[in-house]
N, C-alpha and C positions, 0 to 999 in steps of 0.2 A: 901820052900824057899821065904823069904818075898820080896817084892818089893822095888827096892830103891828109896829112895825120889829124885822127880824130879827138886827139888829147889837147889840141890848142883851146887855151882858155877855159879847160875843164876844171871846176873847182878841185881842191887838192885833195878833198876825202874820195872823191870821184876818180881821179886819174892814180892815185895809189894803188888803188884796189886793181884798178885796169892794169897797171905796170906788174904789179906782183903775180897776177894772173897768168900773163902772156910772157913777161920778159925771157924767161927761161926757155921758152920754146922758139922764140922768134929767131930767123934767119937773118944774117945782116945782109945777105945778098938778096933777099925777096923783099917785095913791097908787102906791109902787113896790112889785111883787109878785114875789117871789124865786121862781125855778124851779131846782130841783135836776134835772140830768139823770141817769137812771138807765141809758142804753143800754148802758153799758162795763160793767154789773155786772148789777144786778137783770132787765134786759129780757131780755138772752141768757140768764139762769139760768132764766127764765120760759118761754122760747120755745125755745132751742137746747139745753136741759139743759146750760148752763155752758160750751158747746165753743167761745166766742170766742177765738181763739188771741191773744197779745201782739201778733205782727205785724199783725193784724187791726185791733189798737188804734191802733198805732203810726202805721197808715198814712193814718189820719183826726184825730189827737189835736190837730194843730196847728189845724184848722177848729172843732173843739170847743170847744178853749180859748179861741177869739176870738171865739166866740158870745155869750158876754155872760152865762153863766148862774152863778147864785149859788154852786153847788158842784158837783161831778162825782163821782159814786159809781162807784168802779173798784175797789173791793177788797173783801175780807171775804166774808161768806157761804159760799156754797159755792165760790167762785172759789180759795179756797186749797186744797181738798182735791183739785179737779178737775185743777187744774194740774199738782200732783205724781201722782196717781193716773192722770189719762187722757192729758194733753196733753205730759207730761213736760218741765214748765216750772218754773222756780224762782219761786214767787210773790213772793218779796221782790225778784227783778231786775225781774219785771213793774212792781212800784210804784215801783223807782227809774226806770226808763226812764219812766215815764208822768209822775212828777214833774219830772224832766229836761228834758220837751218841754212839760209844762204850766206855764207860769211867771205866769199871769194869775189863774186859776181855783184855788179851794181845792179839795183832794181830801178825799174822805169815803169812810169804809168802814163795813160793817155788822158791830158786834161782838156776840157772842152772851154778853155779860155774863160769868159765871163759866166758861161753856162756850167763850169765846174765839171760836176759829172751828171749833170740834170738835163733838163729840155727847155729852160728858159735862162734869162739872164738873173744873176742874183747880185746883191748888194755888195759893194767892196770889202767892206768888212767880214762878210761870210766868206768870200773867196781866200781873203788874206788869211784867216785862222784856217782855213781849210788846208791851205798850201802848208803852213807852220805846222798843223798836227801830221800832215801826211810825212812832211821831213822828219819828224820827231818819231814816227812809226816805222820808218823804213825806206821810203822814194829817196832815189837819189838823183834819178834823171826823168824831167817833165817836159814829154812833148806835148807842146802848147798848139793848139789850132782855133782857128775860129771857122763855122761854117760857111761863112761867107767871104773869107779872108779880109776881113774888116779889122786893121791893125788897132783900132781904137779898142776891139774886145779883146786883144790879147796883150796890151800895154800893161794893165795890171797884174796878170798874172804872171809875166816875166819878171816885172820889179817884185813881185813878193818871192818868187823861186830864187832870185838871186841877194833878195834881203836874208834868207833864211839857209843859205848856202848849197844850195842845190843847181843843178846843170840845168838850165833853160834852153830847150831847143824847140826855136821857132818852125813853123809848119806853112808849108805851101799846099794847100788844099787842091788837088790837080783834077782838073776837068777839062772839056773839049766844048767850044762854042767860038761863034766870030767874035767874040769880046776877050776870049782867054788866048792871048798871045804870049810868046816868049818874052817881048819886052814887057807886057804886063807883069810876068811873074818875076822878071829881073828887078822890076819897079819895086814889087812886094818885098823881094829879098833885100833890097837895099833899105826900105824901110824897118825890116825885121833888124838887120845889122846895126842900124842906129839905135834901137832899143836895147843892144849890148847882148843880144842872144850868144851862147855858147857855139850854138852849130844851128844849120836849117836841115831840115828833113822836106823831101818832096813826098807827099803822102797822096798815092794814087790808089784810091779807096775802092776802085771799080776794076782794076786792072786793065784800063785802056789806053795806059802810056805804052806807046808802041817803041821798038828798039832804036829806030831812027829819031823819034821824037824825043825820047830819053837821051840820047846822045847829042841832039842840039840844045835842050834844055840845061841839061848839067853842063856843057862847054860854055854854055853863055853865064851861067851861074858861078863858075870857077873865076871867068875871068871879071865878074862884077863885083865880088866880094870874098872877102878874106877868111870867114869863118868855114869849117868843114863842112861836107855835104853829106847828107845821107839819102837814101833812097828806098820807099815802103812801097811794094806793090801787092797784088793780088794775082792768082793764077786763073782767074775767071775764063779770060778770054784765050788763055793758050800762049801767050806774049811774055810771060813774066820772067822766065830763064833767060831768054834772049836780050831782054830790058836790062837786066840786071848787067850781063855782060858787057854791052854798049855803054851802059851808065858808070861803070867802074874803070872800063878803058878811059871814059872822057874826064874821070877826075872825081867821082864818088868815092869816099873812104870807108863808106859802110853800107850794108845793105839789111832787110830784115828777111828771116826764113822760119820755116816751122819743121819740127822733125817729119819725116816722110810721111807717116801714117797720119798726122794731122795736117796734111799739107795738100796743094792743089785744090781742083775745084774752086770754091770761092775763098780759099785762104791762102797762104803765101806760098812760094816756090819752096821745093823741098831742100833743107840744108845739104844732105847728102850728094844730090845731084849738082848744087853749087860747088861744094868742094872739089867733087870730080872734074867739072870744069875749069876751074881755077887752077887745080894743081899741075895743069900743062901749061900756066901761064907764068909771068913773074909775081903775080900775087898768092898771097898765103895767109889762110884764116887760123892757123895753128889750133885747130880743134881736136879733140880727144876722140879718136873714131870708136875706141872700146864703150866709151860713154855714150855715144851717140847710138851705137847698137843695142844697149841696154835700155837706152829712153824709148828706143822704136819698138823692142820686145812689150815694153810695159804699155804702151799705148796700144799695141795690137791686141792684147787681152783686154783693155779698158772699151776701146772704142765699141764692141756690139751692145755694151751697157748703155753707153750715151749719145749715140749717133741717133739723128732724127729719123723716123721711119719713112717719111716722105721725100728722102733726098732724090735729086734726079739721076737719072742712069745715065746720061752723057757727063763727062767730065769736064768739058768744054763747053762755054755758053756764047756762042758768037753773037747773040743777042744784044748781049751786054755792051757791044759797042753803038747799040741804038739806045737803050734804056739807060745805061750808066748806072745801074744799082749796085751799090758796094755791097762785100760779101756778106757782111754780117745782117745787111737789111734785107738781103734775099731770103735766108735762113728764116728770119724772122717774120717776112712778109707770108712766107708758107705757112709758118705757125699760124700767125694771125687770121690769115683766110680760111683754115681748117677750123679755128674757133667760131668762125661766121658760118662755118657751113658752106662756104663759096669757093673751096682749093680750086674747083676746076674754072673758076673765073680768073685763074692768075694770069693767063695769056692777054685777057681784055684790060687786066691792070697795066702789064707791062707795056702795053700799046698806047695807054694813056698817059702814063708817066712822062715821055717826054715833051707833051703838049701841055702836061700842068707845070713842068719844069720852065718851059719856054714862057707861059703865061706869067710865072714869078720872076722873072729876070734872070734865068739861066744861073741859079745857086749851086756851087758843087754839091753833091748828094752825099755828105756825110752827116752824122748825127749833131744837131737835130733836124737839119734841114732835109735828111732822108728821111726820116720820120713825117715831119710835116708834108712834105711833097709826097711822099708814098703814100700816106693814110688818107690825103685828099684826091689822090688819084683813085684810091680804093673806094671813098665816098663817092667820087663822080660815078664811077663804075656801077655800085650797088643801088645808088637811089635813081638812076636811070636818067637823071639831067644833071649835067655837069654844074657844080657851085650851088645846087639847091640845099645841099647840107654843107656847112662850112665848120670846120673845127675852130676852137679859139684861139688855137696855137696858127692856124693859117691866117686867122685874122689880125692877130699880132704881128705876125711875120709881115702883112701889107702894112701894118700901121708904122712899121720900121722899128718894131721892139727888139728884133733881132740883128739890126744893123741895116747898114746900105747894101741893097741887092746889087750884083756885078753889074746886072744890065737893067734897063729900065723894063719896069712891069707893063704888063697889058693894061692899059687904062681902063678900057671898057670892063673888065673883068673885077679892077681894083674899086672900080666906081659901085660895082653889084656888090662887092663885098662890105666896103666902108660906109657907101651912102655918101654923105655931107662932110664925113668925117677928115680930117686933114692928118695925115701921117708925121711922125717926128722927124727931126733933122740932127738931132744932137745924139751924142753915145748915148745909148740906151740906159747904161747903169747909172749916169748922172741924175736921172729920174728915180732912182730907188734910194728910199731912206734905209739908215743902217737897221739891221734885224736881230743882232745878236743881243742888245740892251734888253729887247722884252720877249723874245721868242721862248726862252725858257718857262715863262710864266704860263705858255700856252699847254705845255704838256702835263699830263696829270702826275701828282704827286708820287715819287718811287719807280716812275717808268724809265727815265734817264739814269744811267749809271754812271756816265762819265760825259767830259766835254765833247769826244767824240760821237755820243749818242746823239748830243743837241745838233751836231752838224748833219747827222744823218738825217734828223728830224727836219732840217732846214731844207735839206734836199728834195725830201719826199715824204711830207707830213703824214699822209693817211697809211703810205704803206710801212713807214717806220713805225708807227704808233701800234700798227696790227703786229710787227714784228715785236715791239717791246712787250705786249699783251701777252703773246705766243711765249716770248723768253720767260715771263713771270711765273709761269704755269709749272709745276713739278713734272719733271722730265717724263713721267708715267702718264701725264694728263695732257702731255702737249698734243695737238694733232698732226696726222701725217702732213709734211710739207708739201705744198702745190706741186713742186717738182717730182717728187717720189709717188704722188698721185698720177701724175701724168705716166710716170714710168710703169705704172701698175695697169693702168689702163692700156697703154700700147701692149702689156705682154699677157694680158688677160683673153683667155678663149674666147671666141664669136659665141655670143648667148644665142640660143634658140629661141625663137618667136614664142612667146608666151600663148596658151591657148586661150581664146576669146572668153570672157566671162559670161556665163550665162545671166541674162536679166532675171531678177527674181519675179516669181508669178504674181506676188503680192508686195506691194509697197509696204504696208503695215500690217501686220499680224497682230493677233489677240495680245500676244506678249509684248509688241511694240507699244501698243496703247497703254498697258500698265507701266510700261517703263519711261513712257513721256508724262503720264500723270506723275510718276515719282521725281522725273527732272523738272515738272512745272513747279513743285512744291519747293525743291533746292532753288530754283529761278526766284521764286516769289520771297524765300528767305534772304537770298542775297541781294534783293531790291534790283534785280536786272531789268532794263525796260525791253531788251531785245535779245534773242538767240535764233540761231538758225542751225537745222539737221539737215545732212546732206547724205544719202543712202542710195548706192548705184546712181540712177539717174533721176532721183527723185531730190527737190531741193525745197524743204518747209521752212519758212520764216514767219516767226509769230512775234507779235510786239504787245507789250502792256497798254493798257487803256490809257495811261498817263502819256504816252509817246504823241508827239505831234504827228500830223499827218505826214504820210511819205511823200517823197517828192515824184516818186514813181506814178507812172500814170493807173498802174495796178493799186486797187484798194485791198489793204490786208488788213482782216479783222483783228479786234482784240483779242488779246491772249484770255482764253477761258479758263476756268476753275480747274483745279486738280479734279474736283468731284466731277464735273462736267467732261473731262477728258476720259476718266474711268467708265462713266456710263455712256460713254459715247462709243465704247468698244463695239463694233460689229459682233452679231451672235451668230452669223454664217460666216462662211468660206468665200463669200461675193467679194469681188476685187473691187474695194474703194477707188473714187475717183481721184485721180492725182494732182496733187495741187502744183498749180504753176510755178515757176520760179521766180523770184522777185527781181525784174529787171533794174538796172543801174541807170539813172537817169543823168542825161547829159551825153557831152561828146568826150571821146577819152583822147590822149595824147598819148601815141605808143613809142616804145623803143626803137630808134631807126636801125639798131644793130644788137648783137651780143654784148654783153659789157658788165659793168657794175655800177648800180644807181646811186645816186649822191643829190641830198637836197640842197647841200652848201658846197662852197667852194673848199673847204678843208675844215680840220678841227678847231672849233672856237668861234667860227665865221657864222653870220647869220643865216638863216636858211633865204634861198631865193624867194620863196613864196609861201604863204601859210595858207591852211583852208579858209576859206571865207573870205580870202583877199581878192581886191581886183587887180588884173594886170593888163597891160597896155600891148598890141600885137607888137612882136619882135623882143618882148622883155624876157630874160630867163627865167624857167621855173624850175628847172633841175639840170643834173649834169649826167650823163652816160659816161663812164671813162671806158675806153676800148683802144686797144693796141698802143696803149702807153699814152694815150692823147686823150684829153679832155674834151667832150664834145657837148656844148649848152643846148639844152634842149630849150625853144622858146615857144613862145604862145603863138600859134597862128593867126589869131585876131583877138581883139579886145574880149577877154572873158572874166568869169569869175572861177576862181579854183574850189570845187565842190568837196574833193576829195583825194587823198592821196593814196594809191593802190599799192606802192610799192615801198619796203622799209629802206631806211638809209644804210646804205653798204652793201645791198640786197644785189645777189648775180640775177640779170633779168635777160632775156632772150629778144631776138628781133622781133617787132609785131606785140609784143607784151604789153597789154595797157599799163600805163606810170599812174597816170591821175585822171580824173573826171572835171571837166570844164563844162561850164555854160553860159 
């Protein structure tokens, strides 16, 4: 069976570029096979936790553009988030730079349907404007998917892409379960074709599509729909190259590959290998081998600076056939577990993942469901009790706010998470009010420099605002980016343990008492009611006479006068009795994991709770953001908030007290 030509129904501006790039090389006696290069997006997302810098891309973009690829996947997916959060780069500027340099090959992005490039559903006005600006800044082909294969969540994206002249590629997010049959995938493809997509891609995020399974699925799709079929897989299970061969023979007209240095493991199959295989068949990709060699050498030199330190030794992961985690999520899971000091528990998480996925109705594991299911599995392992700690994203998934689950969810688990609350049944975005008319007023004056900045803020308010503030600083005053700090930490030599500090023989010397007397005068002049001194293992808390009685069981005497302090200085070297540290009254609510502490849901949003306020059991009092998801911390019982111990935006560690309640 011959491959379908992938220029069918392609918008003129894309088709023209494709023809110009390949027409002079194509042989009339051979069937053209189109190859999309993923090196500049999915490959480094899978292998390097998306840490490729824009300068890395621009250093080789000319050769990549001249290699003869059908398209270059350069944007979308996790790159948008990581640019702002870790690299301190403007993702829109990255796109503009690539477009200015790559004039021959269409640029492609991964669009998460109604999730756009984020981890939740956004209103239709935000989605539409994002697509319009993406087209304006350089995207030609939009690969549109929904993590649940819910066509309702792809419909608006497809309409917007078509409206602004882009190529709308509908996506089948491939997974395996009793509910995911060839007939079900054919039904999905027909629904996508009815929405007038220009092509359809089978997106095998985890590399679990077998050669035989791929041949059967592509054969069925070719018979059922008229639009071209493309196949995307990962090399994680070791089946990728064989799967591509069978899929192309069954009628797929395009495949996704990465340059060899950036291929295999959890990335895509290597383009050089696929060229060698198809060179002995009737199919021909017409790529420039010399350009590929140049690209390969470039990434051979770059890889040692960018690849993760904790990469697995085995390039093949047979366990993928059990846990079904996509390549990008595997590298991120390793990184995030390492941040939690729990990398050794990765095997437990991988065993828990299939159970969590079954509880949630067997969703395909692709962003954002890969994050939702993956992080919930992490929570289930780290907390020691399944679903004792539930992320807000998991809660929203069960509520139906991400769409319809492919199969029914476990009713007992759903009840445990939602209680008496009923899930929604409509398209989730139907419940979202337009955001663009008001969002600009939330951004501090002077921070947003363009409409693209406003869209970045819509996607990730806290992260974008942090980036805007960083960008506003003079270049020499900008702190090192988180990604460069990671790199410096990895490359730093191991530190020798510092010698234990010898405790002081005396907590307070004569000089200390004189300094304390001087400090008391300063405190009195400033009209402060309380201050605390810490030295070594001594904590001395002093309060003025006008301060209300402490809530602690310990009685703290009134602040003595400066003269009294001076006269109280000991005349001998006798060791004074150590003052007991002031205890914090009340029970603390502690951080369940490492992350960032927030008192509100976002900039301009009210705090969940204030000091002195009474809260009911189960009410949120704060958020700890970890592993890209927001974890609401809830009151364990009816209580009163006495004091917050962590500041908004502060990095916190597992077990650290966040607030005091009584």
